[in-house]
KENUMI-472610 format. One record per atom (N, C-alpha, C): residue number from 1; residue in one letter; atom name; x, y, z. Coordinates in steps of 0.001 Angstrom, whole numbers, always signed. Example, Ala and Ser with C-alpha at 12.3 -4.5 7.8 and 13.67 -1.06 7.14 Angstrom:
BEGIN
   seq   type   atom         x         y         z
     1      A      N    +13190     -5690     +7800
     1      A     CA    +12300     -4500     +7800
     1      A      C    +13200     -3300     +7800
     2      S      N    +12850     -2250     +7080
     2      S     CA    +13670     -1060     +7140
     2      S      C    +12900       +30     +7870
***
This chain:
BEGIN
   seq   type   atom         x         y         z
     1      M      N    +16085     +6743    -24804
     1      M     CA    +16540     +7374    -23635
     1      M      C    +15386     +8222    -22946
     2      E      N    +15407     +8146    -21669
     2      E     CA    +14419     +8704    -20858
     2      E      C    +14492    +10254    -20750
     3      A      N    +13335    +10926    -20899
     3      A     CA    +13493    +12297    -20581
     3      A      C    +13763    +12560    -19079
     4      A      N    +14380    +13780    -18861
     4      A     CA    +14782    +14080    -17338
     4      A      C    +13524    +14525    -16656
     5      I      N    +13429    +14172    -15356
     5      I     CA    +12199    +14499    -14595
     5      I      C    +12622    +15888    -13805
     6      N      N    +11637    +16856    -14074
     6      N     CA    +12017    +17986    -13532
     6      N      C    +11667    +17792    -12032
     7      R      N    +12405    +18431    -11161
     7      R     CA    +12101    +18420     -9694
     7      R      C    +12265    +19915     -9009
     8      K      N    +11466    +20163     -8094
     8      K     CA    +11491    +21445     -7415
     8      K      C    +11662    +21103     -5898
     9      S      N    +12656    +21737     -5238
     9      S     CA    +12785    +21652     -3766
     9      S      C    +11638    +22104     -3076
    10      A      N    +11200    +21416     -1967
    10      A     CA    +10095    +21863     -1195
    10      A      C    +10532    +21730      +258
    11      M      N    +10207    +22440     +1153
    11      M     CA    +10487    +22171     +2771
    11      M      C     +9441    +22023     +3287
    12      F      N     +9405    +20728     +4187
    12      F     CA     +8278    +20421     +5019
    12      F      C     +8697    +20259     +6488
    13      R      N     +7815    +20516     +7458
    13      R     CA     +8114    +20249     +8840
    13      R      C     +7323    +18976     +9144
    14      L      N     +8042    +18059     +9812
    14      L     CA     +7545    +16769    +10262
    14      L      C     +7959    +16610    +11610
    15      R      N     +7010    +15614    +12241
    15      R     CA     +7253    +15385    +13653
    15      R      C     +8617    +14479    +13624
    16      E      N     +9402    +14812    +14612
    16      E     CA    +10696    +14018    +14752
    16      E      C    +10495    +12448    +14551
    17      E      N     +9546    +11989    +15223
    17      E     CA     +9326    +10518    +15406
    17      E      C     +9075    +10028    +13876
    18      L      N     +8143    +10796    +13171
    18      L     CA     +7965    +10374    +11771
    18      L      C     +8927    +10517    +10980
    19      L      N     +9742    +11516    +10994
    19      L     CA    +10984    +11562    +10113
    19      L      C    +11871    +10393    +10531
    20      E      N    +12157    +10150    +11677
    20      E     CA    +13013     +8995    +12027
    20      E      C    +12527     +7800    +11507
    21      R      N    +11180     +7402    +11582
    21      R     CA    +10667     +6397    +11174
    21      R      C    +10745     +6212     +9531
    22      L      N    +10567     +7362     +8826
    22      L     CA    +10763     +7356     +7423
    22      L      C    +12246     +6840     +7019
    23      K      N    +13214     +7515     +7655
    23      K     CA    +14452     +7205     +7668
    23      K      C    +14784     +5772     +7823
    24      Q      N    +14263     +5182     +8671
    24      Q     CA    +14426     +3810     +8972
    24      Q      C    +14076     +2980     +7904
    25      L      N    +12808     +3165     +7439
    25      L     CA    +12246     +2354     +6194
    25      L      C    +12967     +2683     +4940
    26      A      N    +13347     +3837     +4773
    26      A     CA    +14160     +4111     +3508
    26      A      C    +15441     +3427     +3625
    27      A      N    +16020     +3313     +4659
    27      A     CA    +17275     +2543     +4788
    27      A      C    +17026     +1105     +4653
    28      R      N    +15997      +572     +5202
    28      R     CA    +15618      -797     +5139
    28      R      C    +15437     -1286     +3643
    29      D      N    +15006      -310     +2901
    29      D     CA    +14807      -530     +1361
    29      D      C    +15930       -93      +513
    30      N      N    +17026      +341     +1273
    30      N     CA    +18341      +738      +563
    30      N      C    +18016     +1765      -475
    31      R      N    +17221     +2874       +29
    31      R     CA    +16801     +4085      -761
    31      R      C    +17222     +5407       +98
    32      S      N    +17213     +6438      -719
    32      S     CA    +17415     +7721       -32
    32      S      C    +16041     +8124      +612
    33      L      N    +16201     +8750     +1562
    33      L     CA    +14933     +9432     +2378
    33      L      C    +14014    +10153     +1176
    34      N      N    +14709    +11097      +411
    34      N     CA    +13992    +11585      -727
    34      N      C    +13066    +10691     -1692
    35      N      N    +13883     +9750     -2199
    35      N     CA    +13231     +8822     -2998
    35      N      C    +12142     +7983     -2291
    36      Y      N    +12317     +7708     -1165
    36      Y     CA    +11427     +6888      -312
    36      Y      C    +10045     +7809       -25
    37      V      N    +10098     +8909      +220
    37      V     CA     +9148     +9745      +544
    37      V      C     +8479    +10192      -667
    38      E      N     +9101    +10398     -1915
    38      E     CA     +8604    +10764     -3197
    38      E      C     +7660     +9397     -3682
    39      T      N     +8181     +8282     -3370
    39      T     CA     +7491     +7182     -3967
    39      T      C     +6176     +7047     -3237
    40      I      N     +6270     +7145     -1879
    40      I     CA     +4899     +7071     -1073
    40      I      C     +4103     +8177     -1573
    41      L      N     +4379     +9305     -1689
    41      L     CA     +3400    +10413     -2146
    41      L      C     +2881    +10090     -3409
    42      M      N     +3698     +9639     -4500
    42      M     CA     +3326     +9396     -5871
    42      M      C     +2319     +8214     -5711
    43      D      N     +2525     +7272     -4820
    43      D     CA     +1489     +6156     -4785
    43      D      C      +148     +6813     -4116
    44      V      N      +178     +7750     -3181
    44      V     CA     -1106     +8101     -2764
    44      V      C     -1653     +9144     -3728
    45      V      N      -922     +9773     -4441
    45      V     CA     -1629    +10816     -5346
    45      V      C     -2110    +10078     -6702
    46      Y      N     -1389     +9060     -7230
    46      Y     CA     -1655     +8563     -8419
    46      Y      C     -2424     +7156     -8377
    47      N      N     -2357     +6410     -7313
    47      N     CA     -2959     +5039     -7596
    47      N      C     -4222     +4958     -6524
    48      T      N     -5168     +5940     -7036
    48      T     CA     -6505     +5884     -6334
    48      T      C     -7264     +4632     -7189
    49      P      N     -8024     +4002     -6513
    49      P     CA     -8967     +2915     -7022
    49      P      C    -10011     +3618     -7951
    50      N      N    -10262     +2948     -9129
    50      N     CA    -11165     +3260    -10073
    50      N      C    -12609     +2870     -9544
    51      A      N    -13708     +3193    -10126
    51      A     CA    -15077     +3006     -9720
    51      A      C    -15319     +1583     -9558
    52      T      N    -14831      +624    -10385
    52      T     CA    -15211      -757    -10219
    52      T      C    -14466     -1314     -8961
    53      T      N    -13259      -807     -8706
    53      T     CA    -12525     -1440     -7584
    53      T      C    -13400      -770     -6411
    54      I      N    -13625      +432     -6426
    54      I     CA    -14526     +1133     -5129
    54      I      C    -15657      +313     -4875
    55      A      N    -16308      -123     -5815
    55      A     CA    -17664      -859     -5806
    55      A      C    -17318     -2027     -5194
    56      A      N    -16417     -2949     -5693
    56      A     CA    -15993     -4260     -5163
    56      A      C    -15624     -4177     -3707
    57      M      N    -14770     -3054     -3375
    57      M     CA    -14347     -2919     -1833
    57      M      C    -15694     -2621     -1037
    58      K      N    -16667     -1853     -1552
    58      K     CA    -17973     -1562      -568
    58      K      C    -18672     -2876      -521
    59      E      N    -18741     -3674     -1633
    59      E     CA    -19356     -4878     -1581
    59      E      C    -18853     -5736      -690
    60      A      N    -17519     -5878      -491
    60      A     CA    -16853     -6748      +359
    60      A      C    -17042     -6445     +1846
    61      E      N    -17007     -4997     +2001
    61      E     CA    -17168     -4432     +3299
    61      E      C    -18639     -4790     +3892
    62      N      N    -19660     -4929     +3003
    62      N     CA    -20990     -5055     +3403
    62      N      C    -21610     -6491     +3359
    63      D      N    -20693     -7448     +2690
    63      D     CA    -21115     -8719     +2318
    63      D      C    -21362     -9510     +3456
    64      E      N    -22781    -10067     +3746
    64      E     CA    -23049    -10916     +4744
    64      E      C    -22718    -12243     +4610
    65      N      N    -22265    -12712     +3546
    65      N     CA    -21769    -13899     +2993
    65      N      C    -20383    -14303     +3370
    66      L      N    -19667    -13368     +3796
    66      L     CA    -18232    -13646     +4017
    66      L      C    -18005    -14806     +5038
    67      T      N    -16893    -15552     +4817
    67      T     CA    -16739    -16434     +5838
    67      T      C    -15308    -16452     +6138
    68      T      N    -14822    -17114     +7344
    68      T     CA    -13539    -17125     +7869
    68      T      C    -12585    -18111     +7054
    69      V      N    -11523    -17626     +6640
    69      V     CA    -10582    -18565     +5997
    69      V      C     -9645    -19198     +7014
    70      N      N     -9580    -20618     +6929
    70      N     CA     -8615    -21232     +7986
    70      N      C     -7236    -21163     +7383
    71      M      N     -6310    -20666     +8165
    71      M     CA     -4788    -20578     +7546
    71      M      C     -3995    -21624     +8411
    72      D      N     -4546    -22524     +9125
    72      D     CA     -3628    -23470     +9881
    72      D      C     -2651    -24251     +9126
    73      S      N     -3199    -24776     +7917
    73      S     CA     -2418    -25491     +7028
    73      S      C     -3086    -25388     +5571
    74      Y      N     -2205    -25708     +4586
    74      Y     CA     -2705    -25712     +3181
    74      Y      C     -4065    -26363     +2966
    75      E      N     -4112    -27521     +3558
    75      E     CA     -5338    -28467     +3415
    75      E      C     -6555    -27595     +4058
    76      S      N     -6358    -27355     +5295
    76      S     CA     -7420    -26687     +5827
    76      S      C     -7815    -25243     +5390
    77      F      N     -6926    -24649     +4623
    77      F     CA     -7267    -23501     +4029
    77      F      C     -8208    -23887     +2723
    78      L      N     -7632    -25004     +1832
    78      L     CA     -8532    -25233      +724
    78      L      C     -9864    -25636     +1181
    79      K      N     -9920    -26390     +2292
    79      K     CA    -11368    -26775     +2624
    79      K      C    -12236    -25605     +3155
    80      S      N    -11616    -24730     +3592
    80      S     CA    -12517    -23466     +4209
    80      S      C    -12831    -22461     +3126
    81      L      N    -12058    -22801     +1876
    81      L     CA    -12609    -22012      +637
    81      L      C    -14019    -22383      +325
    82      D      N    -14369    -23697      +727
    82      D     CA    -15699    -24284      +202
    82      D      C    -15999    -24095     -1312
    83      L      N    -14899    -24590     -2056
    83      L     CA    -15052    -24615     -3543
    83      L      C    -16040    -25763     -3815
    84      K      N    -16980    -25314     -4636
    84      K     CA    -17843    -26209     -5277
    84      K      C    -17830    -26397     -6733
***
């Protein structure tokens, strides 16, 4: 059996457009606004990349050896990977 999660009410003031968009996205995912916003915030707060991932991201940003991948077809995609 799972332990109960303690929650505390909080009040935020948001732009009307932002709130409406959040409501739309929550409805699209068939979730409550509260659950949707909490999930987004949990993702931002707890899913930060570790040092290895950050290093890989920086390498990818600065890599001069990057090439364009052709997505026109599966065959062209495989050829553009230049697998050796």
